[in-house]
C-alpha positions in Angstrom: -69.2 66.4 95.1 -69.9 65.7 91.5 -66.2 65.5 90.7 -65.4 62.9 93.4 -66.3 59.7 91.5 -64.2 60.8 88.5 -61.2 61.6 90.7 -61.5 58.3 92.4 -61.6 56.5 89.1 -58.5 58.4 87.9 -56.7 57.4 91.1 -57.6 53.7 90.6 -56.4 53.8 86.9 -53.1 55.4 88.1 -52.6 52.8 90.8 -53.3 50.0 88.3 -50.8 51.5 85.8 -48.1 51.7 88.6 -48.7 48.0 89.6 -48.5 46.9 86.0 -45.3 48.9 85.5 -43.8 47.4 88.7 -44.6 43.9 87.7 -43.8 44.2 84.0 -40.4 44.0 82.3 -37.8 46.7 83.0 -37.3 49.2 80.2 -35.0 47.8 77.5 -35.6 44.1 78.5 -37.5 41.4 76.7 -40.7 39.9 78.2 -40.2 36.5 79.9 -43.9 35.6 79.7 -44.3 32.3 77.9 -46.5 32.4 74.7 -50.0 31.2 75.3 -50.8 27.8 73.6 -53.2 27.8 70.8 -56.2 25.4 71.3 -57.5 23.6 68.2 -60.5 21.3 68.0 -59.2 17.7 67.6 -60.1 14.1 68.3 -56.5 12.8 68.3 -53.2 14.4 69.2 -49.6 13.2 69.0 -47.6 15.0 71.7 -43.9 15.8 71.5 -43.3 13.4 68.7 -40.4 13.4 66.3 -41.9 14.2 62.9 -41.0 13.4 59.3 -43.6 15.5 57.3 -42.8 13.8 54.0 -40.0 16.2 53.1 -38.1 17.2 56.3 -37.7 16.5 60.0 -39.1 18.2 63.1 -38.2 17.6 66.7 -40.7 17.3 69.5 -43.8 18.7 67.8 -47.5 18.1 68.1 -49.8 16.8 65.4 -53.6 17.2 65.8 -56.2 15.2 63.9 -59.9 15.9 63.7 -61.8 13.0 62.2 -60.1 12.2 58.9 -58.0 15.3 58.6 -54.8 16.7 60.0 -55.8 20.1 61.5 -52.7 21.5 63.0 -48.9 20.8 63.3 -46.6 22.7 65.7 -44.9 22.6 69.1 -47.2 25.2 70.7 -50.6 23.8 69.5 -52.7 22.0 72.1 -55.7 19.8 71.7 -58.7 20.0 74.0 -58.8 17.6 77.0 -61.3 15.4 75.3 -58.8 14.4 72.5 -57.1 11.0 72.6 -53.5 11.6 73.4 -50.5 9.6 72.2 -47.2 10.3 73.8 -44.4 10.8 71.3 -41.3 10.2 73.4 -39.0 7.9 71.6 -41.4 7.7 68.6 -41.4 9.0 65.0 -44.5 10.0 63.2 -44.5 9.6 59.4 -47.0 10.0 56.6 -48.6 6.7 55.7 -46.4 4.9 53.2 -47.2 4.7 49.5 -46.2 1.7 47.5 -45.8 2.9 43.9 -46.0 -0.4 42.2 -48.2 -3.3 43.3 -50.9 -5.6 41.9 -54.2 -6.0 43.8 -56.9 -8.6 43.4 -58.8 -8.7 46.7 -59.5 -6.3 49.6 -57.6 -8.4 52.0 -54.4 -7.4 50.3 -55.1 -3.8 51.0 -56.0 -4.5 54.6 -52.8 -6.4 55.1 -50.8 -3.6 53.6 -52.3 -1.2 56.2 -51.1 -3.4 59.1 -47.5 -2.6 58.0 -48.1 1.2 57.5 -48.8 1.2 53.8 -51.9 3.4 53.4 -51.9 3.8 49.6 -51.1 1.4 46.8 -50.5 2.2 43.2 -51.8 -0.8 41.3 -50.1 -1.4 37.9 -52.5 -4.0 36.5 -55.8 -5.4 37.5 -59.3 -5.9 36.1 -61.5 -2.7 36.0 -64.2 -4.2 38.1 -61.7 -5.1 40.8 -60.2 -1.6 40.7 -63.6 0.1 40.8 -64.6 -1.9 43.9 -61.3 -1.4 45.7 -61.1 2.3 45.1 -64.1 2.8 47.4 -63.2 3.1 51.0 -64.0 0.1 53.2 -67.6 0.5 54.3 -67.1 -1.7 57.4 -64.4 -3.8 59.0 -60.7 -3.1 59.3 -59.3 0.1 57.6 -57.4 -0.7 54.5 -55.0 1.0 52.1 -56.4 3.2 49.4 -56.0 2.3 45.8 -55.1 4.0 42.5 -55.0 1.7 39.5 -54.0 1.5 35.8 -56.6 -1.1 35.3 -55.9 -3.1 32.1 -52.4 -2.7 30.7 -51.5 -2.1 27.0 -49.7 -5.1 25.5 -49.4 -7.1 22.2 -51.3 -10.3 21.6 -49.5 -13.0 23.5 -47.3 -10.4 25.2 -46.6 -9.9 28.9 -49.9 -9.5 30.7 -51.8 -12.0 28.7 -50.6 -15.1 30.6 -52.8 -14.9 33.7 -55.8 -16.9 32.6 -58.1 -14.1 31.6 -58.4 -12.2 28.3 -57.6 -8.6 27.9 -57.9 -6.2 24.9 -54.5 -6.0 23.1 -53.0 -3.8 20.4 -51.4 -4.6 17.0 -50.9 -1.2 15.6 -50.8 2.6 16.3 -54.2 3.2 14.9 -55.7 1.2 17.8 -54.1 3.4 20.4 -56.7 6.1 20.8 -59.8 3.8 21.0 -57.9 1.5 23.4 -57.0 4.4 25.7 -60.5 5.9 25.4 -61.8 2.5 26.7 -59.5 2.6 29.7 -60.5 6.1 30.6 -64.2 5.0 30.4 -63.4 2.2 32.8 -61.8 4.6 35.3 -58.1 4.0 34.9 -56.1 6.5 36.9 -53.1 6.3 34.6 -52.0 4.2 31.6 -49.6 1.2 32.0 -47.8 0.0 28.8 -45.7 -3.1 28.3 -42.6 -2.8 26.1 -40.7 -6.0 26.9 -39.9 -8.9 24.6 -38.7 -11.1 27.5 -35.1 -11.4 26.3 -33.7 -9.9 29.5 -34.8 -13.0 31.3 -34.1 -15.5 28.5 -37.6 -15.4 27.0 -39.0 -14.5 23.6 -42.5 -13.0 23.6 -44.4 -10.5 21.5 -44.4 -6.9 22.4 -45.6 -3.6 21.0 -43.7 -2.0 18.2 -42.3 1.5 18.7 -45.0 3.3 16.6 -47.7 1.7 18.7 -45.9 2.4 22.0 -45.6 6.0 21.0 -49.2 6.3 19.9 -50.5 4.9 23.3 -48.3 7.4 25.2 -49.7 10.2 23.0 -53.3 9.0 23.5 -52.7 8.9 27.3 -51.4 12.4 27.3 -54.4 13.6 25.3 -56.4 12.6 28.3 -53.9 14.2 30.6 -53.0 10.8 32.1 -49.5 9.6 33.0 -48.0 6.9 30.7 -46.0 4.4 32.7 -44.0 1.8 30.6 -43.0 -1.7 31.9 -39.5 -2.6 30.8 -36.9 -5.2 31.9 -33.9 -4.2 29.7 -31.9 -1.0 29.5 -32.3 -0.6 25.8 -36.1 -0.8 26.1 -36.0 1.7 29.0 -34.2 4.2 26.7 -36.6 3.6 23.9 -39.6 4.2 26.2 -38.1 7.5 27.4 -37.5 8.6 23.8 -41.1 7.7 23.0 -42.4 10.1 25.6 -43.0 7.9 28.7 -43.6 9.7 31.9 -42.4 6.9 34.0 -40.7 3.5 33.9 -42.1 0.4 35.8 -39.1 -1.5 36.9 -35.3 -1.1 36.6 -33.2 -3.6 34.8 -30.8 -6.4 35.7 -29.2 -7.0 32.4 -26.3 -4.4 32.6 -25.0 -1.4 34.5 -26.7 1.9 33.6 -25.1 3.8 30.7 -24.6 7.5 30.7 -27.1 7.8 27.8 -29.9 6.2 29.8 -29.2 8.2 32.9 -29.0 11.5 30.9 -32.1 10.7 29.0 -34.1 10.0 32.2 -32.9 13.2 33.8 -33.5 15.4 30.7 -37.0 14.0 30.1 -37.9 14.2 33.8 -39.2 10.7 34.0 -39.9 8.9 37.2 -39.0 5.3 38.0 -40.8 2.7 40.2 -37.6 0.8 40.8 -39.2 -2.4 42.3 -35.9 -3.3 44.0 -37.8 -5.6 46.3 -39.0 -7.9 43.5 -35.8 -7.6 41.5 -33.8 -8.9 44.5 -36.2 -11.8 44.6 -35.0 -12.6 41.0 -31.3 -11.9 41.4 -30.8 -12.8 45.1 -33.7 -14.7 46.5 -32.7 -14.4 50.2 -34.0 -11.0 51.2 -37.7 -11.9 51.4 -36.9 -14.8 53.8 -34.7 -12.5 55.9 -37.4 -9.9 56.1 -39.9 -12.7 57.2 -37.6 -13.6 60.1 -37.1 -10.0 61.3 -38.9 -10.1 64.7 -40.2 -6.6 64.1 -42.1 -7.9 61.1 -42.6 -11.6 61.9 -45.1 -11.1 64.8 -47.6 -9.6 62.4 -47.0 -11.9 59.4 -49.6 -14.5 58.6 -48.2 -17.9 57.7 -49.1 -17.4 54.0 -47.2 -14.2 54.0 -44.2 -15.8 55.6 -44.2 -18.5 53.0 -44.6 -16.0 50.2 -41.7 -14.0 51.3 -39.5 -17.1 51.6 -40.1 -18.1 47.9 -38.0 -16.7 45.2 -38.6 -16.8 41.5 -38.4 -20.3 40.0 -35.5 -21.3 37.8 -32.1 -19.8 37.4 -31.8 -16.4 35.7 -28.6 -14.5 34.7 -29.2 -11.3 36.6 -27.1 -9.1 38.7 -28.5 -7.2 41.7 -25.6 -4.8 41.5 -27.0 -3.5 38.2 -30.2 -2.5 39.9 -28.4 -0.9 42.8 -26.0 1.0 40.6 -28.9 2.2 38.4 -30.8 3.4 41.4 -27.8 5.3 42.8 -26.9 7.0 39.5 -30.5 8.0 38.8 -30.9 9.5 42.2 -27.6 11.4 41.9 -28.8 12.8 38.5 -32.0 14.1 40.2 -34.3 11.5 38.7 -37.4 10.8 40.8 -37.1 7.2 42.2 -40.3 5.9 43.9 -40.3 3.1 46.5 -42.1 0.1 45.0 -42.3 -3.6 45.5 -44.4 -5.3 42.7 -46.2 -7.3 45.4 -47.4 -10.0 45.5 -44.9 -11.5 43.1 -42.6 -14.3 44.6 -40.5 -13.0 47.5 -42.8 -10.1 48.2 -46.1 -9.4 50.1 -48.3 -6.3 50.4 -47.2 -4.0 53.1 -44.2 -5.7 54.7 -42.1 -5.7 51.6 -42.0 -2.0 51.4 -39.9 -1.9 54.5 -37.2 -4.0 52.7 -37.6 -1.7 49.7 -36.7 1.2 51.9 -33.6 -0.6 53.2 -32.6 -1.4 49.6 -32.9 2.2 48.6 -30.5 3.1 51.4 -28.2 0.3 50.4 -28.2 1.7 46.8 -26.9 5.0 48.2 -29.9 7.1 49.1 -30.1 8.7 52.5 -32.8 7.5 54.9 -34.6 10.8 54.3 -34.5 10.4 50.5 -35.8 6.8 50.9 -38.7 8.0 53.0 -39.4 10.8 50.6 -39.6 8.1 47.8 -42.4 6.4 49.8 -44.4 9.5 50.8 -44.3 12.9 49.3 -42.7 12.0 46.0 -45.2 9.3 44.8 -48.1 11.5 46.1 -46.8 14.3 43.9 -46.2 12.1 40.8 -49.6 10.5 40.9 -51.5 13.6 41.8 -52.5 12.5 45.3 -52.7 16.0 46.7 -54.3 15.0 50.0 -51.6 12.6 51.3 -47.9 11.8 51.4 -47.3 14.7 53.8 -48.2 15.7 57.3 -49.5 19.2 57.2 -52.7 21.1 58.0 -55.6 20.0 55.8 -54.0 16.7 54.7 -55.6 13.3 55.0 -54.7 11.6 58.3 -52.8 8.7 56.8 -50.2 8.2 59.5 -47.5 5.7 60.6 -46.1 5.8 64.1 -42.8 3.9 64.7 -40.4 3.4 67.6 -37.0 4.8 67.0 -35.5 7.2 64.5 -35.6 6.3 60.8 -33.5 9.4 60.0 -30.5 7.5 61.2 -31.7 3.9 61.0 -34.1 3.1 58.1 -34.9 -0.3 59.7 -36.8 1.6 62.5 -39.8 1.8 60.1 -40.3 -1.9 60.8 -41.1 -1.2 64.5 -44.7 -0.2 63.8 -46.5 1.2 66.8 -49.6 2.6 65.2 -51.3 3.1 61.8 -54.2 5.3 60.8 -55.9 5.5 57.4 -58.1 8.6 57.0 -57.9 9.0 60.8 -59.1 5.4 61.5 -56.8 3.3 63.6 -55.7 0.0 62.3 -56.2 -2.7 65.0 -52.7 -4.0 65.2 -53.4 -6.1 68.4 -56.1 -8.0 66.6 -53.9 -8.5 63.6 -51.2 -9.9 65.7 -53.7 -12.2 67.5 -54.9 -13.4 64.0 -51.3 -14.2 63.0 -50.7 -16.1 66.3 -53.9 -18.2 65.9 -53.0 -19.2 62.3 -49.4 -20.1 63.3 -50.7 -22.3 66.1 -53.1 -24.1 63.8 -50.3 -24.7 61.2 -47.8 -25.9 63.8 -50.4 -28.4 65.0 -50.6 -29.5 61.3 -46.9 -30.0 61.1 -47.1 -32.6 63.8 -49.9 -34.5 62.1 -49.3 -37.9 60.7 -49.4 -38.5 56.9 -52.8 -39.4 55.4 -54.0 -42.9 56.0 -53.2 -45.0 52.9 -50.4 -42.8 51.6 -47.5 -45.2 52.5 -47.3 -46.6 49.0 -47.4 -43.2 47.4 -49.9 -44.0 44.6 -52.7 -41.5 44.2 -54.4 -42.9 41.2 -53.7 -45.1 38.1 -57.4 -45.2 37.0 -57.2 -48.9 36.2 -60.6 -49.5 37.8 -62.2 -47.4 35.1 -63.3 -44.8 37.7 -61.9 -41.4 38.7 -61.0 -42.5 42.3 -57.9 -42.1 44.5 -56.1 -44.6 46.6 -56.2 -42.3 49.6 -57.6 -38.9 50.6 -61.0 -37.5 49.6 -60.6 -38.3 45.9 -60.9 -36.3 42.7 -63.3 -33.5 41.8 -63.7 -31.1 39.0 -62.6 -27.6 40.0 -63.4 -24.3 38.3 -63.5 -20.6 39.2 -67.3 -20.8 39.6 -66.8 -20.4 43.3 -65.5 -16.9 42.7 -68.1 -16.0 40.1 -66.2 -17.2 37.1 -67.7 -19.0 34.0 -65.0 -21.6 33.3 -66.2 -25.2 32.9 -64.7 -28.7 33.2 -65.6 -32.3 32.8 -63.8 -35.4 34.2 -64.1 -38.9 32.8 -62.0 -42.1 32.5 -61.3 -43.4 29.0 -59.4 -46.2 27.4 -55.9 -46.2 26.0 -53.5 -44.9 28.7 -49.7 -44.7 28.5 -47.3 -47.7 28.2 -50.2 -50.1 27.5 -52.2 -48.9 30.5 -55.9 -49.7 29.7 -57.4 -46.6 31.3 -56.6 -43.0 31.9 -58.4 -39.9 33.2 -59.5 -37.2 30.7 -59.8 -33.6 31.8 -61.8 -31.4 29.3 -62.7 -27.8 29.9 -62.9 -24.2 28.8 -61.2 -21.3 30.6 -63.3 -18.2 30.4 -60.8 -15.3 30.7 -63.5 -12.6 30.7 -65.0 -13.2 34.1 -62.2 -12.6 36.5 -58.5 -12.6 36.9 -56.7 -16.0 37.4 -59.5 -18.0 35.9 -59.1 -21.8 36.2 -60.6 -25.2 35.3 -59.3 -28.7 35.9 -59.2 -31.6 38.3 -58.4 -31.3 42.0 -57.1 -34.1 44.2 -57.8 -33.8 47.9 -55.2 -35.6 50.0 -57.0 -35.0 53.3 -59.9 -37.0 54.7 -62.4 -34.5 53.4 -62.2 -31.8 50.6 -59.9 -29.0 51.5 -58.8 -30.5 54.8 -55.0 -30.3 55.4 -52.8 -33.3 54.8 -49.1 -33.6 55.8 -47.2 -34.7 52.7 -43.7 -33.9 54.0 -42.7 -37.6 53.9 -43.3 -37.8 50.1 -42.8 -34.3 48.7 -42.3 -35.1 45.0 -45.3 -35.3 42.7 -44.9 -37.6 39.6 -47.4 -38.2 36.8 -47.8 -39.0 33.1 -49.6 -36.6 30.9 -50.6 -35.8 27.3 -52.4 -32.7 26.0 -52.8 -30.0 23.5 -50.7 -27.4 25.2 -49.1 -26.5 28.5 -50.9 -27.4 31.7 -50.9 -25.9 35.2 -50.2 -27.6 38.5 -51.3 -25.7 41.6 -50.8 -26.5 45.2 -53.4 -25.3 47.7 -52.2 -25.2 51.3 -53.4 -23.4 54.5 -50.1 -21.7 54.8 -50.7 -20.1 51.4 -54.0 -18.5 52.3 -56.4 -18.0 49.5 -53.7 -17.9 46.8 -52.3 -21.2 45.6 -48.8 -21.8 44.4 -48.6 -22.6 40.7 -46.1 -24.0 38.2 -46.4 -24.5 34.4 -45.7 -27.9 32.9 -45.0 -28.1 29.2 -46.8 -31.3 28.1 -47.2 -32.3 24.5 -49.2 -34.3 22.1 -47.4 -37.5 23.1 -47.3 -39.1 26.5 -44.5 -37.9 28.8 -43.4 -38.4 32.4 -43.3 -35.3 34.6 -42.2 -34.4 38.1 -42.9 -31.4 40.4 -41.1 -31.0 43.7 -43.8 -29.6 46.0 -41.1 -27.9 48.1 -40.5 -25.5 45.2 -44.1 -24.3 45.7 -44.5 -24.6 49.5 -41.3 -24.7 51.5 -42.8 -27.4 53.8 -45.9 -29.3 52.4 -47.3 -30.1 55.8 -50.8 -28.6 55.2 -51.7 -29.3 51.6 -55.4 -29.1 51.0 -55.5 -29.8 47.3 -53.4 -30.6 44.2 -54.8 -29.2 41.0 -54.1 -30.3 37.4 -55.7 -27.9 34.9 -55.8 -26.2 31.5 -53.2 -23.8 30.0 -52.7 -20.3 31.5 -54.8 -18.7 28.8 -58.4 -18.6 27.8 -59.9 -21.2 25.6 -60.8 -24.9 25.4 -58.3 -27.6 26.5 -58.0 -31.4 26.9 -55.5 -33.2 29.2 -55.0 -36.9 29.7 -53.5 -37.8 33.1 -52.3 -41.1 34.5 -50.0 -42.8 37.1 -50.2 -39.9 39.6 -48.1 -40.6 42.7 -46.1 -39.0 45.5 -42.5 -40.1 46.2 
């Protein structure tokens, strides 16, 4: 009896083995059992999505995100039921785009970039305090693009970079290179930006660094293991910068087709190029920004100020060929030179975020494939600038993601059909952004229908014959400085005797622009055309501003308008020591001056004291 349980157990095992054999695969045949899915902890999953991982394409795969990190990628990986699911049918998932050449002054620019899928910006020149604040992730509110910045750029006294109304440390010789770079490192610069440009490519003549100083700054940057990126605008300067040891070039050139010597040097020295085709086409073409603004895939999210900015080209006529830039981009790419997608936003004709989509289209127009163009906006800039946690979609990477409708591998314009954006796993609220745009457009369309200000029929703003700084209509004159933004510039307005052409009285504007406090410092006199300060006024019936002026240097005229947002449009007027008559067409600053909130007359675009005499101000 003691053997019975053992025999019974053996019989059960034999029966089980026979059942398994009967149900299993026949000898010599493969198993037809489907592989069991792998479950991964995740909070967000993209299911069955077409994927560009920053380097190559994948069909119908899953991407899992847990918090701020991508935790798994693959067709057989499944998230738990609690994860938020996004169906990928008809969609393409891309790494968040990287704009390799911008200029950032305020957080809102980074927030707006994120709306269009740009999740990292490489800033080529801003003040250190600005960069330090914006490098930190947004503590609250809408997600925004991350920032890496050069901080202050290296330039000669009076050179490019010194014209923005704030003082910066400059260099006059190679012996200053090391302490200058040491100071930038102490301020937190992520790389070093250098200007080697005398302005001649665009008809100018400005000071620039000499070659020994250029070389010394590059060597000092390398001593800190930092990239040295050199701003150029002419081919000969680009070649000199490469020979001096530059790691990268900021901008291509419009002055001539690329020569074999330049292309060979760029390839042999393994430099990278932020081509900034978007802004170069604003110079040599002037129509692409406006066309982008009217693309319905972009327009619905654009604020009126952004629409206006895209529609403005560079002022004046410049001898420049877009074909040179396209040919250079094509030849560099064919030679294996790393070309990085870049816009130079927010220069005229560009805005943060949206302009990178036209930049991608321009890269394809230049001869790159859509895949190469997307690599230039994802994995390649991440690799160049040492951003090891982004630019690709892979396990362990930061969840910076862009979801678009369509297939950008065959149609690069599909990137414009944004369906979702995530920065560090946080979703950008595209619905609220679109509602914000719609609200602003409604307000400005209402302003377009508004009548002109009461009293504007004659057009005269002020002749100061009464001996007072008053205006014939609107809310009058007021001193205006950067104090509202924490600046330290000062101004004083008064009316004195001895105006032009025998006029007994004129307004004097005296002030000091403090360039150390913040970028774009200002001081001057503001005329408010609306019934109260900074209320909009419709000036479309008289869009030409005329005035007489005298001063000790160039002056600045700025137009503030609701359609421009917080950034005014500005032009420089070359006044002299003798009275002269001057004219500014407001339509060159705002396409339609229907919501002007202020007209500013101020000191020169540089730090220091100034005096301006102003008279016979009128609209025609």
